[in-house]
N, C-alpha and C positions, 0 to 999 in steps of 0.2 A: 564232746566235740564242740569247739568254739564256732561261732557263725561264720567267720571267715574260711575256716577249714571245711566247714559243712557245705559251703559253696563253691569250694575249690579255688579261692583266691587269697592272695596276700592280705594280711591286715592293714597295712598301711594303703592299700588299693581299694579298701571295701567301698569307701563312699562313691567312688567313680565307678566301679564294676556293678554295684547293685542296679545302677541305672540301666545297664546293659542287659541285665538277667530280667528284670521286673518290669513289664510294660505299665504305663502311666504312674510310675513311682513317685514322681514329684506331685502328681495331682491327688494322690491317694494321701500322701503325707500332708500335704496342704489342706485337703478336706478334713482329714482327722483333726489337725490342730485348730482349723476355723469351727468344728463342732464344740470345741472347749469354749469358744468365744460366746457361745449362747448361755453359759452358766452364768447365774446371777451373781455368784460371789466374785469379787475381782481380785482376791487374794487367796485362791484355793490352794490346798495342798493335793499335789498330782503324785501318783505313784505309777511309775511306767515299767510295766513288765517286760523283761527282756529288751531293756533299752538300748542294747547295741551301740552303735556309735553316736546315739543321742540325736537322730534326725528328727524323730516325732517329738521328742522333749523339747527342741528347738522351735519346732512350728507351734508347740503349745505355748512357749514363752513368748512368741510372737504375738499370739492371740491374747495372753494373760501375762503381761511382763513382770508382774508382782507375785506370780505363783512361786510356791516353794516345790521344787521337783524332786523327788526321790527314785532313782533309777535302780532297779533290781536286774542283776544278771550274773550268771556263773562264770563268764569269761572275763577275765581280769585285763586281758588286753583290749577288749572292747570298752571296758568301763573306763580304761585309761584314754581311749579315743574320745569318749563322751566327755570326760572331765576336760580334756584339751579343747574341744570344740566348743564347749558352754563356759569356758573360762571361770569355774567355781560357780556357776549358778545351778549345779545339781549336785546333790548329795547321793553317793554311790554305796550300794549293798552288794557284796558279792554272795551270790547264793542262787539256788534253783528256785525260781518263783512258785514252783507246784508245791514246795516245802517250806519256803521261807515266809515268816509272817508278814501280812499285809497291813501296814499301819493305818489308823484311822484317817480318812482322806475324804476329798470332795470330786476327784477324778481317779479312776482306774484306767490306764491307756496300755495299748500293745500294738505294735506293727510288725507283722510277719514273725511273730513269736508263737502265738497259739496254735499254729499247725504242726507244732511238735507234740503236741498233746494227742495220745494214739486212740483213745476210747472215748464214748459219748459219756460214760459214767465218771472217767477223770475230768473231763470238759466241765460237766454238770457241776462237779464239785468245786472246780476252780471259780466258776461263774457265781456259784452260792457263797464262796469266800469273799469275792469281790462286792456282791451286794452287801454282805455283813460288815464289810469294812467301810463302805460309803456312807456318809453323812445323809440325812433326808435332803431331797433335791440334787444329789450328786450324779454324775454321769459315768459310764463306762463307755469307752470308745475303741474300737479295734479296727485296723486297717489289714486286710489279709486276702488270700484267696479264698473265695466262697464259690462252689460249683453251682451250676444250674441244675435244676432238677430234671429236665429232660435231657436224654443222652445225646441227641442231635445238636443241642445247644453246647453241650460239653465237648463235643468233637470239634465244633467251630470255634469255640474259646481257645482249645488246645491249639488249633492251627493258627490262631492269631498270636498266640503266644510264642510259637515256634517261629512264625514270620518276624517277629521283634527279635529273637534271639539271632536269627539269620542274618539281621544287619550288621552284626558284630562278629559272628563265629560261622565257621562251616557247618553244612547239614548235618555232618556226623556228630560235631561237638554239641549243636543245639539239641538234638535227638538225645544225646547222651545225658545232658543236663535234665531233660524232661523225664526221663527214664529212671535216673538216679534220685531225683526228688520225689518222684510216685512211690518208689520203695521206702524212702527215709521219712517223708511227711505225710500227714493225714488231712486231706481237705475236705470238710463237710460240706454239704450243699447250704446255700443261703437260707433256705427253708428250715433246715435243721438247726442252723446257728441261732435263728430266731425264735425256734421252739424252745431251745435250752436255756436261752436268756429269759424269755417269759416264765418259763418254769422255776427259775431262780428268783423271780419276783419282778423283772424289769419290764417297763413299757418300752418297746423297742421302734426304733426308726432306722431306715437306710439313708445315710447322708450323701453316698456317693456310690455309684455302681457303673462299672464299664467292663465289658466282657466277664471273666470270672474274677474280678476284683471288686472289693466293696469296703466302704467304711461303715460299720454297724455300731449304732449308738443306742445304749440303754439307760434309761433315766429311772432313778430310784424314786 
C-alpha cells in the first residue's frame, strides 16, 4: 500500500494533508534537515528511506545544497511527486527499503517510514544495514513517532495528537485515524529506538522532541 492510500488521502493532496494529520510536522522535518547541516562533509551522499513526496530530502538539500540525494520508496506515485518537487535534484529507486540495497553514503535519513517495520528484530537489522552503509563520521537521521516509556505520558501524548486532528476532522474521524494507525503501524518507545541504534554501533542524540514525536540522530 502506498503512503497516500495508507493515510486515506489522495496522492496529489498528500503534502497538504500530512500537516493536518501529524502534529509538529514542519518542525520535525526542519529539525531533521538541520541535523544533516552538522555533518562535516559539504557534498554528502544521502540515502532517504521511504522518501515519499521528498519533504525531508528537500530539507536536507536546504542544509546541504551540494548533497547528492538518493530516494528509495516502493510507491512509484510518491517518487514521481518527489521528482517533481525537487526538480531533478533527487535520484529515485523504486523498491522496499527493507530489501533494497543501501548504497555507500554519508547520511541515511527517514521520516515517518520506519514505523512500518513491525518487529524489534527487523528494526535492528535495518539499523545495522544503515550503519554498515555509512562512511566513518556519517549520520543516521529519523523523524517519527517515538512513544514515551510511561503509560501516563503515552495517554497524554495521544490526547494531544487527537486534539491536533480535531482541528480539521470530526471526533469520530480523528479517533478512526488513530485506531487504524495503531493497527497498521508499530511505534517503539524512544528508549527502545535509542537502544537499538546503540546496539547497531551508533552514538545517539535526540535533535528534537515534542510529545510523542522526535528526531533521532545516530553518529557513526
